[in-house]
C-alpha positions in Angstrom: 118.7 121.7 108.9 121.2 119.0 109.2 124.0 118.3 106.3 122.6 115.5 103.9 125.6 112.3 105.3 127.8 112.2 101.9 126.9 108.3 101.7 123.4 108.9 100.2 124.1 108.5 97.1 121.6 109.6 94.1 121.8 105.8 92.8 120.3 104.6 95.9 117.7 107.0 95.9 115.9 106.4 92.7 112.3 105.3 92.9 112.4 101.2 91.3 109.6 98.4 90.8 109.9 95.4 93.4 110.9 92.8 90.9 113.9 95.0 89.9 114.8 96.3 93.5 117.7 96.0 95.4 117.9 96.2 98.9 118.7 99.3 101.0 122.5 99.4 101.6 124.2 98.7 104.0 125.2 102.1 105.1 122.1 103.2 105.6 121.6 101.0 108.4 125.0 101.3 110.2 126.4 105.0 109.3 126.2 106.9 112.4 125.6 110.5 110.4 122.5 108.7 109.5 121.0 108.8 112.6 120.6 112.4 113.0 119.4 113.2 109.4 116.9 110.9 110.2 116.0 112.0 113.5 115.3 115.9 111.1 114.0 114.6 108.0 111.4 111.2 108.8 110.4 111.5 112.7 110.7 115.5 113.1 107.8 116.2 110.7 106.0 112.4 111.1 103.5 111.6 113.0 103.7 110.0 116.4 101.9 107.0 118.3 101.8 108.3 121.9 99.2 106.2 122.3 95.6 105.2 123.4 93.4 107.7 124.4 92.0 105.0 127.1 94.4 105.9 129.5 93.7 109.3 129.4 90.1 109.4 130.8 90.2 111.2 134.3 91.7 114.3 135.2 95.0 113.6 136.3 95.6 110.2 133.9 98.9 110.7 131.7 101.5 108.6 130.0 104.9 109.9 129.3 106.8 108.4 126.2 109.8 109.2 124.0 109.1 110.2 120.9 112.7 110.1 118.4 114.6 111.6 121.0 111.8 114.2 122.2 110.7 113.2 125.7 106.8 114.0 125.8 103.8 114.0 128.0 100.1 113.6 127.8 97.3 114.3 130.5 93.9 114.3 130.9 93.2 118.0 132.3 90.2 118.6 134.8 88.0 119.7 132.0 88.6 116.1 130.5 90.9 117.2 128.3 94.3 116.0 126.4 97.0 118.1 126.6 100.4 116.9 125.3 103.6 118.7 126.2 107.7 119.1 126.1 108.4 116.5 129.4 110.5 119.5 129.7 110.9 121.5 132.5 111.8 125.3 131.6 113.9 125.6 135.0 117.0 123.4 133.8 114.9 120.9 131.1 114.5 117.8 133.6 112.0 115.5 133.5 108.2 116.1 135.0 106.8 113.2 134.4 107.7 109.9 134.3 105.7 105.8 133.2 102.2 106.3 133.1 99.7 106.7 136.1 97.5 109.3 138.3 98.0 113.0 139.8 96.8 116.5 140.4 99.7 118.3 140.0 103.5 117.8 138.4 106.8 118.5 139.9 109.7 118.6 138.4 112.0 115.2 139.6 115.1 117.5 139.7 114.3 120.6 141.5 110.6 120.7 142.1 108.9 123.1 139.9 105.3 122.6 140.0 103.1 122.7 137.0 99.7 122.4 137.0 97.6 119.6 134.1 97.2 122.3 131.8 100.6 122.9 131.6 100.9 126.5 133.3 104.3 127.0 136.0 102.5 127.0 139.2 105.4 126.9 142.0 109.2 127.8 141.5 110.7 126.5 145.2 113.7 128.6 146.7 113.9 131.0 143.2 114.3 134.4 144.8 114.6 137.6 143.1 114.8 136.4 139.5 115.0 139.5 137.3 112.7 140.1 134.3 110.7 136.4 135.4 107.4 135.8 134.2 105.9 133.0 135.8 103.1 133.1 133.5 105.1 132.3 130.1 107.5 129.6 131.5 104.9 127.0 131.1 105.6 123.8 129.8 106.2 123.7 125.4 102.9 122.7 124.2 103.7 119.8 120.8 101.1 119.7 118.1 98.7 116.5 118.6 96.3 115.0 117.3 93.4 111.9 117.9 92.0 110.2 115.4 90.3 106.3 115.9 90.7 107.0 120.0 94.8 106.7 119.4 96.8 109.9 120.2 99.7 111.1 117.5 101.9 114.1 118.2 104.1 115.7 115.9 107.4 117.5 116.5 107.8 119.8 113.2 104.0 121.4 112.4 104.1 122.2 108.5 102.0 121.8 105.8 104.9 119.3 103.9 104.3 116.8 106.7 106.3 113.6 105.0 104.0 110.8 106.9 100.3 110.4 105.9 97.2 112.0 106.8 96.6 110.3 109.7 92.7 110.9 109.9 92.3 108.7 106.4 94.6 105.9 107.6 92.9 105.2 110.4 89.2 105.3 109.1 90.5 102.7 106.9 92.0 100.2 108.9 88.8 100.8 111.5 86.5 100.0 108.3 88.7 96.9 107.1 88.8 95.5 110.8 84.9 95.7 111.3 83.1 94.5 114.0 86.2 94.6 115.8 86.6 98.2 117.2 90.0 100.2 118.1 87.7 102.3 120.8 86.8 98.9 122.5 90.2 98.6 124.1 91.2 98.4 127.8 94.8 99.1 128.7 96.7 96.4 130.7 100.1 96.6 130.0 103.6 97.9 128.3 106.6 96.0 128.2 109.9 97.6 126.0 112.6 96.2 124.1 116.2 97.3 123.3 117.2 96.0 121.3 121.4 96.3 120.1 120.2 96.9 115.7 119.4 100.5 113.7 115.3 101.2 113.6 115.1 100.0 110.3 116.4 97.0 110.4 113.5 95.8 112.9 111.1 97.8 110.4 112.3 95.8 108.0 111.9 92.4 110.3 108.5 93.2 111.2 107.1 93.7 107.4 107.7 90.1 105.9 106.5 87.0 107.3 109.3 85.5 104.5 111.4 84.5 108.1 108.4 83.1 110.1 109.1 79.6 109.6 112.6 79.7 110.5 112.6 82.6 113.3 109.3 82.2 114.9 108.4 78.0 114.6 105.7 78.1 117.6 104.0 81.5 115.8 104.4 79.7 112.3 102.4 76.9 113.7 99.4 79.2 114.5 99.5 81.4 111.5 98.5 79.9 108.3 101.9 80.7 106.6 100.6 80.0 103.2 97.5 82.3 103.1 99.9 85.0 104.6 98.8 87.8 102.3 100.1 91.4 102.1 99.5 94.8 100.6 100.6 97.7 99.8 98.4 100.8 100.4 98.9 104.8 100.7 101.5 105.8 103.4 100.9 102.2 105.1 100.5 98.1 104.6 98.8 95.7 106.0 100.1 92.0 106.8 97.6 89.6 107.5 96.4 86.0 108.6 94.0 83.4 110.0 94.2 81.8 113.2 92.1 78.9 112.3 91.7 77.5 115.7 91.9 79.2 119.1 95.0 78.9 121.1 95.8 79.4 124.9 97.3 82.7 123.6 95.0 83.3 120.5 90.7 83.3 119.4 90.6 82.3 116.5 90.2 84.5 113.9 91.3 87.2 111.4 95.1 88.4 112.1 96.1 91.9 110.9 99.5 93.4 110.7 99.4 97.4 110.0 102.6 99.4 109.5 102.5 103.0 109.2 105.3 105.1 108.6 107.6 105.6 109.4 107.2 103.5 113.2 104.3 102.8 114.5 102.9 99.3 114.2 99.4 98.0 115.3 98.7 94.3 115.7 94.8 93.2 116.2 93.3 90.0 116.8 90.5 88.9 118.1 89.7 91.2 121.3 93.3 92.1 121.7 95.1 95.1 120.2 99.3 95.6 120.4 100.9 98.8 119.5 104.6 98.9 118.7 106.3 102.5 118.0 109.9 102.1 117.0 112.1 104.3 118.2 115.8 105.4 117.6 118.3 105.7 120.0 121.8 105.9 117.8 122.7 104.5 114.8 123.0 100.8 116.3 120.1 100.8 118.5 116.4 101.3 119.2 114.0 100.4 121.4 110.4 99.2 120.5 108.1 100.2 123.1 104.7 97.7 123.6 101.5 98.4 125.0 98.6 95.9 125.1 94.9 96.5 125.5 92.0 93.9 125.4 88.2 93.9 125.1 87.9 91.8 128.1 90.1 92.4 131.3 88.5 90.9 134.1 86.7 87.3 133.9 88.9 84.7 134.7 89.2 83.4 130.9 90.5 86.5 129.9 93.3 86.7 132.6 94.5 83.3 131.2 94.5 84.1 128.1 96.3 87.1 128.7 98.8 85.6 130.8 100.3 83.4 127.8 99.3 86.3 125.2 102.1 88.2 127.2 104.4 85.1 127.6 104.4 84.2 123.8 104.7 87.5 122.5 108.1 87.8 124.3 109.2 84.9 122.6 107.7 85.6 119.5 110.1 89.7 120.9 113.5 87.7 121.9 113.4 85.8 118.4 113.1 89.0 116.7 115.7 91.1 119.1 118.2 88.2 118.4 117.8 87.7 114.0 117.9 91.3 114.2 121.2 92.5 115.9 122.8 88.9 114.0 121.4 91.3 110.8 123.0 94.0 112.5 126.2 92.5 113.1 126.2 91.2 109.5 125.3 94.7 108.0 128.4 96.0 109.7 131.1 92.9 108.6 131.7 94.9 105.1 131.1 91.9 103.1 127.1 93.1 102.6 126.4 95.1 100.5 122.8 95.2 99.0 120.5 92.1 98.7 117.4 91.3 96.2 113.8 91.2 97.3 111.4 88.1 97.1 108.6 89.3 95.1 106.4 87.4 97.1 107.0 87.9 100.3 109.0 91.2 100.8 106.5 93.8 99.2 106.1 95.7 102.6 109.8 95.7 102.8 110.3 97.5 99.3 107.2 99.9 100.1 108.9 101.0 103.5 111.8 101.9 101.8 110.4 103.5 98.9 108.8 105.5 101.4 112.5 106.4 103.0 114.0 107.3 100.0 110.9 109.5 98.8 112.2 111.6 102.2 115.5 111.5 101.0 115.1 112.9 97.7 113.0 116.0 98.9 113.7 116.5 102.9 111.3 118.9 104.4 113.5 122.1 105.4 
C-alpha cells in the first residue's frame, strides 16, 4: 500500500455530527500526495460505474472508459455474455479499443496484436520465433465486473473488505424508489466529457448540495422547487430530490432524483431520462466528468426536440459548475482558507461524503 500522506492528521479524521462538523481541510484538495493515496485506498477497492448494458446488447458491442487511472473495456461476446478487461495489450501496453462501437475483433492500436471478443490472443504479427512464448497465456487481463439493475460496475481490487457499498442492495433500493420509472427501460443516446481544473472532491462536494443553485444556476432554479429541495442520507449513498412542477423544453414534469453512490458515481433520474456521471481523478488538481445520456424515447420528433434541449441545458449547467469548481480550487490553494462550517439545512450530503472518506482514510484496505 502507498504510504499515508503526512497531511492526513488524526484530528481531521474523527467522526463528527453535522451540526458540529467542519469541512475537510484544504490540504485534502491541494496536496499532490493525496492523489496516489486516494487511487489506492478509495478507488481501487470500490465498484465503479462503467456503463449501461443497453449499450452492450449485440455480439461485438463494446465500450471503453477510464476507471480512476485504469483503462477498461467491456464487450458483448458471441454468446452474448458481457466481458470486462483492462484495455491494455499484453505486448507493450497499448490500447486495444477506443470509444464505443461494434467490432468482430480487437486490434491493438500500437502494434496490431489481435484479440477475440472473449479476450483471447488471436494473432501476433511479425513476432517471429520468441522463445518460451505461449499465446494462450497472453490474453487480455480480466477485471471483476457485476451487473445490477441494468448498470455495469467494475472493481480493480477484489477483496471481501471493499470500501464502498453492497452495490446490489443500493441499486435495488434506488429502483424501488424511482418506480414506475425503470433504469432498464433506457436507450443510450450520447456521451459528453468535461475536464475541470479542480480536485475530484471539489466536484463531488458541489454536486452534493443544492445550496449553490440560486447563485450558480439561475436557469435551473427557475425549474426546480428549491424551497422543497430535500436530501436523504442512506447507507453508502445519498439522495437529493425535488419536483419539476411544470414541463419545460428540456424536462418533463415530475420528480427529479439525484443519487450519489460513494465514491464517484452519480445518477440523475428525471421523467423519461437517465443521466450517469462518473468523476475520474486525473491529478490532485484536475478531474474529468464523464456523462452518459439515456432516454426512454429517442425516436419520436417531440423526443428529439426535447433531447436536443436537454443536452443544451445540461451543457450550460456543467459549464457553470466547472467555472465555480475551478474558482473554489484556486481558493483552496490560496493559503487563506483552512476549513469551514457546513449548513445543517443544506449540506448534509456533503458531510456524509466527507465522513465516508474519513472512514476509508482511518481504516484503509491493504
